[in-house]
C-alpha positions in Angstrom: 92.5 93.2 -0.5 89.9 90.5 -1.7 89.6 90.6 -5.5 85.7 91.1 -5.3 86.2 94.1 -2.9 88.9 95.4 -5.3 86.6 95.2 -8.4 83.7 97.2 -6.6 86.1 99.7 -5.2 87.7 100.3 -8.7 84.7 100.5 -10.1 85.2 97.9 -12.9 81.8 96.0 -11.7 79.4 98.1 -9.8 78.4 95.8 -6.9 80.6 93.3 -4.8 77.8 90.4 -5.2 77.8 90.7 -8.9 81.8 90.8 -8.8 81.6 87.5 -6.4 79.1 86.1 -8.9 81.4 86.9 -11.8 84.6 85.3 -10.1 82.4 82.0 -9.3 81.7 81.8 -12.8 85.2 81.8 -13.9 85.1 85.4 -15.6 87.7 86.9 -13.9 91.4 85.7 -14.0 94.0 87.1 -12.0 97.5 86.6 -13.5 96.4 84.3 -15.9 94.4 82.3 -13.4 91.0 81.6 -12.7 90.6 83.9 -9.5 88.2 83.4 -6.6 86.4 86.2 -5.0 88.8 85.8 -1.7 91.9 86.0 -3.7 94.4 88.6 -2.5 94.9 91.5 -5.2 98.7 93.1 -5.1 100.3 95.9 -7.1 101.4 94.9 -10.5 99.0 91.8 -10.5 96.9 91.8 -13.8 93.3 91.3 -13.6 91.2 90.2 -16.7 87.6 90.2 -16.9 85.5 88.8 -19.6 82.2 90.7 -19.6 79.7 89.7 -22.1 81.4 90.2 -25.7 84.2 92.2 -24.3 87.5 91.5 -22.3 88.9 93.9 -20.3 92.7 93.6 -18.9 94.0 95.8 -16.5 97.1 96.1 -14.4 96.7 96.8 -10.7 98.6 100.1 -9.6 97.2 100.7 -6.2 94.7 98.8 -3.6 93.5 101.5 -1.2 90.0 101.7 0.1 88.9 104.7 -2.4 85.2 105.7 -2.2 85.4 108.4 -4.6 84.3 107.8 -8.4 87.3 110.0 -9.7 89.7 108.3 -7.7 88.7 105.0 -8.6 90.4 105.1 -11.9 93.6 105.4 -10.6 93.5 102.1 -9.0 94.3 100.7 -12.3 95.7 101.0 -15.9 94.1 99.4 -18.9 96.3 97.7 -21.1 
């Protein structure tokens, strides 16, 4: 699954266009490398987001297309 789509489906970022812009600005790292929006996300990948003053680190546990809010949190685990 594309990184920008994963960020939207997991609800780490609310909109896919915002996720794409964050990747293009270098605010998202995938396995300690600056990520592009089209990079593939796989299970056990580490995603680091720098949002304002906060930095969020998550480990990917699932890459399914999920639409419900309660199931979105099952796609990752915080580190």
